[in-house]
C-alpha positions in Angstrom: 76.4 48.4 -49.6 76.4 49.3 -45.9 79.3 48.9 -43.5 79.2 48.8 -39.8 82.4 48.9 -37.7 82.4 48.4 -33.9 85.5 49.6 -32.3 85.7 48.2 -28.7 88.2 48.2 -26.0 90.0 45.2 -27.3 88.6 44.3 -30.8 87.3 45.7 -34.0 84.3 44.0 -35.5 83.0 44.7 -39.0 80.0 43.8 -41.1 79.1 44.5 -44.7 75.5 44.3 -46.0 74.5 44.3 -49.6 71.7 46.5 -51.0 69.1 43.9 -49.9 70.5 43.7 -46.3 72.2 40.4 -46.7 75.4 39.8 -44.7 78.3 39.5 -47.2 81.2 40.0 -44.9 82.1 39.9 -41.2 85.3 40.1 -39.3 86.4 40.1 -35.7 90.0 41.1 -34.9 92.0 42.2 -31.8 93.5 45.6 -32.2 96.1 45.3 -29.4 95.6 49.1 -28.6 96.6 50.0 -32.2 93.1 51.2 -32.9 93.8 53.7 -35.7 96.2 51.4 -37.5 93.9 48.3 -37.2 90.9 50.3 -38.3 92.8 51.6 -41.4 93.8 48.0 -42.1 90.2 46.8 -41.9 88.9 49.6 -44.1 91.7 49.2 -46.7 90.8 45.5 -46.8 87.2 46.3 -47.5 88.1 48.7 -50.2 90.3 46.1 -51.9 88.0 43.1 -51.4 84.8 44.9 -52.7 86.6 47.2 -55.2 85.0 50.3 -53.5 85.5 53.4 -55.6 82.4 55.4 -54.6 81.0 56.5 -51.2 79.2 53.8 -49.2 76.9 54.0 -46.1 79.1 53.5 -43.0 78.6 53.9 -39.3 80.8 53.3 -36.3 79.9 52.0 -32.8 81.8 51.0 -29.7 83.7 52.4 -26.7 86.6 53.6 -28.9 84.5 54.4 -31.9 83.0 57.8 -30.9 86.2 59.8 -31.2 87.1 58.1 -34.5 83.6 58.7 -35.9 83.9 62.4 -35.0 87.4 62.6 -36.5 86.3 61.0 -39.7 82.9 62.7 -39.9 80.9 59.5 -40.1 77.9 58.6 -38.1 78.3 57.1 -34.6 75.6 54.7 -33.3 75.4 53.9 -29.6 75.6 50.2 -29.1 72.5 49.7 -27.0 70.5 51.7 -29.6 71.9 49.6 -32.4 71.2 46.4 -30.5 67.6 47.5 -29.9 67.0 48.2 -33.6 68.5 44.9 -34.6 66.5 42.9 -32.2 63.3 44.7 -33.2 63.9 43.8 -36.8 65.4 40.3 -36.5 63.7 38.9 -33.4 60.7 41.1 -32.5 59.3 38.6 -30.0 62.4 39.1 -27.8 61.6 40.3 -24.3 65.1 40.7 -22.9 68.6 41.3 -24.3 71.7 41.1 -22.2 74.7 42.8 -23.7 78.1 42.2 -22.1 80.9 44.2 -23.7 84.5 43.0 -24.1 85.4 43.7 -20.5 89.1 44.0 -19.9 
């Protein structure tokens, strides 16, 4: 199981992939500037939903994610780099990607 959490300026997005890379969960929630509390809620929900009792692969991205990743000692992945890797894997014929963040 692999978990990716994107903590942006207004929202927290989360995906969970199974061992074969299939999407088994996704969520998109506003955090209303309660970033730590909402992130805890999302993670607790994943632990409960998937009965997680052992370590899983997890990474964080997003404008508010770097500090949290550092505090929690989990990998931080820069969004543009993550997007590049996803596009190379899922749509390798793509010439251009335009990424617009959750501008306030």
